[in-house]
C-alpha positions in Angstrom: 31.7 -28.3 20.7 30.1 -30.7 18.2 29.1 -34.3 18.8 29.0 -36.6 15.8 26.9 -39.7 16.1 27.8 -43.1 14.7 26.4 -43.6 11.2 24.8 -46.8 10.0 26.9 -49.3 8.1 26.5 -49.3 4.4 24.9 -52.5 3.1 22.2 -54.5 4.9 24.3 -57.7 5.0 27.3 -56.0 6.6 25.0 -54.3 9.2 23.3 -57.5 10.1 26.5 -59.4 10.5 28.2 -56.7 12.6 25.1 -56.1 14.7 25.0 -59.8 15.6 28.7 -59.6 16.5 28.2 -56.6 18.8 25.2 -58.3 20.5 27.2 -61.5 21.0 29.9 -59.4 22.8 27.3 -58.0 25.2 27.5 -54.5 23.8 24.2 -52.5 24.3 23.0 -50.2 21.6 23.0 -47.2 24.1 26.7 -47.7 24.9 27.6 -48.3 21.2 26.0 -44.9 20.5 27.8 -43.2 23.4 24.6 -42.8 25.5 25.1 -45.4 28.1 22.3 -44.8 30.6 24.2 -46.5 33.4 27.1 -44.1 33.0 25.0 -40.9 32.7 22.5 -41.7 35.5 22.7 -39.2 38.4 22.0 -39.8 42.0 19.0 -38.1 43.6 19.5 -34.4 44.2 22.4 -34.2 41.7 22.2 -32.9 38.1 23.5 -35.2 35.4 26.4 -33.6 33.4 25.6 -32.8 29.8 26.8 -35.0 27.0 29.0 -32.2 25.7 30.8 -31.9 29.1 31.2 -35.6 29.4 32.9 -35.9 26.0 35.1 -32.9 26.7 36.1 -34.3 30.1 36.9 -37.7 28.5 39.5 -36.2 26.2 40.5 -33.0 28.0 41.0 -33.2 31.8 39.7 -30.2 33.7 42.4 -27.6 34.4 42.7 -25.1 37.3 40.7 -21.9 37.1 42.7 -19.4 34.9 43.5 -15.9 35.9 41.0 -13.2 34.6 43.2 -12.3 31.6 43.7 -15.9 30.7 40.0 -16.5 31.0 39.3 -13.6 28.6 41.8 -15.0 26.0 40.3 -18.5 26.4 36.8 -17.2 25.8 37.9 -15.4 22.7 39.6 -18.5 21.3 36.5 -20.6 22.0 34.2 -18.2 20.2 36.4 -18.3 17.1 37.0 -22.1 17.4 36.0 -23.9 14.2 33.5 -26.7 14.5 34.6 -30.3 14.1 32.8 -32.7 11.9 33.2 -36.1 10.1 34.0 -35.7 6.5 31.3 -37.1 4.2 32.2 -40.5 2.9 35.0 -41.0 5.5 33.0 -42.2 8.5 33.5 -45.9 7.9 36.6 -48.0 7.5 36.5 -51.5 6.0 39.4 -54.0 6.2 40.2 -55.2 3.6 39.0 -52.1 1.6 36.0 -52.7 -0.7 35.2 -56.2 0.6 33.3 -58.2 -2.1 30.8 -59.5 0.4 30.0 -59.2 4.1 31.6 -62.6 5.0 35.1 -61.5 3.6 35.1 -58.5 6.0 37.7 -58.7 8.7 37.2 -55.4 10.5 35.0 -52.4 10.3 35.8 -49.0 11.9 33.3 -46.3 12.8 33.7 -42.8 14.3 31.7 -41.7 17.2 32.1 -38.7 19.6 34.3 -35.7 18.8 35.7 -32.9 20.9 37.9 -29.9 20.2 39.5 -27.1 22.1 41.1 -23.9 20.7 44.0 -21.7 21.8 45.3 -18.5 20.1 48.9 -17.2 20.3 50.8 -14.7 18.2 48.3 -14.8 15.3 48.1 -18.6 15.3 45.1 -20.8 16.1 46.0 -24.1 17.7 43.3 -26.8 18.0 43.3 -29.9 20.1 41.0 -32.5 18.6 39.8 -35.7 20.3 38.2 -38.7 18.5 36.4 -41.7 19.9 35.8 -44.6 17.5 35.1 -48.3 17.5 36.5 -51.3 15.6 34.1 -54.2 15.0 35.4 -57.7 14.2 33.8 -59.1 11.0 33.2 -62.7 10.0 36.7 -63.1 8.6 38.4 -61.3 11.4 39.9 -62.3 14.7 42.3 -61.2 17.4 45.3 -59.1 16.4 46.5 -55.6 15.6 44.5 -53.2 13.4 46.1 -50.0 12.0 43.4 -47.3 11.9 44.3 -44.4 9.4 42.9 -41.0 10.5 43.0 -37.7 8.6 42.5 -34.3 10.1 41.9 -31.4 7.8 41.0 -27.7 8.4 39.0 -26.5 5.4 37.8 -23.0 4.6 34.4 -23.6 3.2 32.9 -21.5 0.4 32.2 -21.6 -3.3 35.8 -22.9 -3.7 36.7 -24.8 -0.5 40.4 -24.5 0.4 42.3 -26.9 2.6 44.3 -24.8 5.1 46.1 -27.7 6.9 46.0 -31.5 6.7 47.5 -34.1 9.1 47.6 -37.9 9.0 47.9 -40.3 11.9 47.9 -44.0 12.4 46.4 -45.5 15.5 47.2 -49.1 16.5 44.1 -50.9 18.0 44.6 -54.3 19.7 41.8 -56.8 19.3 42.0 -59.2 22.3 41.1 -62.9 21.8 37.3 -63.4 22.1 36.4 -59.8 21.8 34.1 -58.6 19.0 34.5 -54.8 19.3 37.0 -52.4 20.8 36.7 -48.7 21.5 39.7 -46.5 20.7 40.5 -42.9 21.3 43.0 -40.5 19.8 43.9 -36.9 20.5 45.9 -34.7 18.2 47.3 -31.9 20.4 48.5 -29.5 17.8 46.6 -28.7 14.6 47.7 -25.2 13.8 47.1 -22.5 11.2 47.5 -18.7 10.8 44.5 -16.7 11.8 43.2 -14.8 8.7 43.9 -11.0 8.7 40.2 -10.2 9.3 40.1 -12.7 12.2 37.0 -14.4 10.6 37.1 -18.2 11.1 33.3 -18.7 10.8 33.7 -20.6 7.5 36.5 -22.9 8.9 35.7 -26.5 9.6 37.9 -29.2 11.1 37.1 -32.4 9.3 38.1 -35.8 10.6 37.7 -39.2 8.9 39.3 -42.5 7.9 41.9 -42.3 5.1 43.0 -45.7 3.8 45.3 -44.1 1.3 47.0 -42.1 4.1 50.7 -41.4 3.6 51.2 -44.1 0.9 53.2 -42.6 -2.1 51.3 -42.3 -5.4 52.1 -45.0 -7.9 54.7 -44.0 -10.5 53.3 -43.0 -13.8 54.1 -45.3 -16.7 55.9 -43.7 -19.6 54.1 -43.9 -22.9 56.2 -45.0 -25.9 57.2 -42.3 -28.4 55.3 -42.2 -31.6 56.8 -44.6 -34.2 59.0 -46.3 -31.6 58.8 -50.1 -31.1 58.4 -51.6 -27.6 61.6 -52.9 -26.0 62.3 -56.5 -26.8 62.3 -59.0 -23.8 65.7 -60.2 -22.8 
């Protein structure tokens, strides 16, 4: 289990504007970072659950106690389960992309806590991945629907990293009138790949991140004119 913290916004101007927006909405820094003291405080005589267990419970409800054989298989799957992390450079989403200045920014998305759970069956590793993120309303934004593009990719790291499997999802986030930030969650239930023959998945990493390009088709390549040929005349 790996917990990824929110990363600071790029650009001091954007950070200042969005920080003011979150404060205006009554959002405390602790809750923004997923460490709300009011939620984690324990009553006298009771131990407070760990952050890891809180995140896992948030995405994956507790199941009944498995039989001894099932427990053994579950433990083996967990020990071989790849870590989950935010891909470098894909932790922040800006709408519109590449806003010229902070005041033209409509929305900004950030990724927060992550959770994953693994299952093995017939030589296949199946991973359930949960994401918690947040959409902040920028100076040019307002109520409406925001499409959040997410990319999941299992990568075998090494001298020559290799993408084993990649999945794309769009999450619709509704921004109510008068609200400056909205938390969203998404769970992908079936990221699957064949277990390598040697069973070694230590170098495997499940990366998540925003992918504005997503499933858009690549632009068609323009044909270059043949040598010596004249360009077509306009009709």
